[in-house]
N, C-alpha and C positions, 0 to 999 in steps of 0.2 A: 504244661510249663513251657515258657519261652526260653528259659535258660537251662543249661545243663547242670544237673546236680553233681557236686564234686565227688570224685572217686575217694574211697576210703584210704587210698595211699597218698592223698594230698596232705602235705604238712600244714599248710595255711589255707583252710577252706573258705574263709570269708573274704570276698572281693569288695573293696571300697569303691565309691563312685568314680574315683580317678583311675581305676583299673589296678591299683596296687593291692597287695595282700595284707590283711590285718595281722600283724605279728603277735597280737595278744590273745588270739584264739587258735588253738591247734587241735587237729585230730591226733590223739595220743598214740595210736598204734604205729604210725610211721615215724613219729618223732622220738619215741622212747627206745633206748637200747640198753635194757637192764635185764640181767639173767633171772631176776626174781619177780618180775612184773609181767603179767599177761593182760592184754586189753583187747576187747572186741572192736569190730568195725564201727566207725562213725562216732565213737565216744570221744568227747572233746573236753578240754579244760580252757579256762580263760584266766588272764592275769592283767591287771592294769599296768604293771611293770614286768614285761615278759622276761623270764629267767633264761640264762644260757643252758641250764641243766634242769629240765622239767621234772625228771625223776627225783632229783634232790629236793626240789621245791615241794613236790606232792608227798613224797615218802622219805623224809630226811634221815630216818633211822634204819632204812632198808638197805643193807650193804650187799655187795656182790657175794660175800661169804655167808650171808644170813641163811639160817635153815628154813625160815618161813617164806611164804609167797604172798603177793598182793594180786588178786584176780578181779578184773573189772569187765563186766559184760558189754554188750553192744548198745549203742545209742544213749550212753550215759552223759549227763550234763553236769560238769564240775565247775563251780563258780570260783571266783578269785579268793585266794586265802585258804582254801580247803587243804587240810593236811591229814594224811593217814599215818597215825602213830603206830607203827607195826611192832611186833613182839620183841625185836632186837633192842628196843628202847627200854625194856624192862630191867630192873635190878632184882637180885634175889632179896626177898623180904620175909622169909620164913624163919630166919635166925635172929640173933640179937642186934645185927646191924644190916643196913641195906647198902653200905658203901661198896662200890665196885673196885676192889683192890686190883683185880685182874686187868683193869684198863690202864694201869700205870706202871708198865714194865713187867718183864718176865713172861709175856705171852698169855694167851687165854686158855689154852688146852689144859684141862684137868684142874684148873684153879677152883678152890672151894667157893669163891665169891661169884663164880659164873652161874647164871640162872639156867634152868633147863630150857630147851627149845620151846617156843610158844606156838600157838595155832596160827594158821593162815587167816588173812582178812579177805572176805569174798563179797563183791558187790554184784548184784544181778544185772538184768537188762533194763534199759529205760528208767534209770534211777536219776533223780535230780537232787544234787547236794548243794545247798545254799551257801552263800558267802561266809567264809570264816569258820565253817564247821570243822570239828575234830572227830575223826573216826578212830576209836581206840583199838588196841591189839585184839585180834580174833573176832572182830565184829562181822556178822553176816547180815547183809541188807538185801531183802527180797526184791524181785523185779517190780517195776512200777512204783516203788516207794519214793517219797519226798522227804528230805531232811531239811529242816528249817535253818535259816542263817544263824550262825553262832552256836549251834547245838554241839553237845558233846555226847557221842553215841557209843554205846557198848552193848554187847550181847547180840540178840537177834531182833531184826526188824521184819515184820511180816510183809509179804507181797502186797503192794498197793496200799500200804499204811503211810500216814503222815506223822512224823515224829519231830518234836522240837523241844528245846530247853536244855538245861544243864543241871542234872543229867537228863538226857532226852527221854521223853515219855510220849506215849501214843496220844495224839490229838484227835484223830478220827481215821476211819477207813475211807478210802476214796470211793469204793463201790461196794455193793452187797456181795455176799459170798458167791452167789451163782454167776454174777458178772465177772468176778475175779477168776473163777474157775474157767469160764469161757475164754477170757483173755489169755490166760496161761496156756490153754489148749490151742488157741490160734497162734500164739508166739509170733506175732507179726514181724518182730525184729529179725526173724530168720528168713523172711521172704526176700526175693530179689528187689533191689532198690527201685526198679521201674514199677513194680507192683505196689510198693509202699507209696510212691509218689502219686500213682494213679488213684489210690484210695486215701489220699491225704485227708480230705474233708471228713471222711467217715472215721478214720483212725483218731483224728483230733477232736471228733465229736464224742458224744456219750450215749449214743443210741445203738445198742447191740443189734437190734433187728435191722436197722439201716445198714450197718456194717456187713452183716451176713448177706443181705440182699445185694449189696454192691459186690461182694465176693462172688456170689453166684452169677451175677451179670457179667463180671469180668471173665469168669471161667467159660461162659458161653461164647463170649466174643473172641 
């Protein structure tokens, strides 16, 4: 590579031809300052109209006092309009009404209308979430998965699965089980960035034998 790959601490990693930084694409780890969100290196989000508060844009119902967490792995790609609807958006709905009386004065603590704490939302590594997708409370998305634009996702999404629709359903698996097992074992997202860039062609390809050969050659060098 002739150009330096941006460090994971850079807030605006995309450099435009005039040398300025594109404000609509950010590495999330350095730009988010939220006690309930954890993000891995190189995961980015994009927005046609960049917000002042990226945490509020991505997870509008995740408050500093929320009991749940949002965890996003490394090298995830989050398109414009994606929202994580976390558990604090929920109302209690096991009784005769779902109305949140506790939200309108008198405090939340001990109120009968307060729902129980909900589960965390967890996104694996190298996950691509398409434009306008909604990720519902407690969803777990496996590494290497792809979520189609406009999808509404709940439950669990397997590693290297493609899901789309409302409600989102399995479209197909990206690879056969043996290849998925190999990819999870390699966990390329944990390698040093220099090694990842050196093997960019093989990682972006779909030939496991070629990738393993390149890894072996790199280790000998």
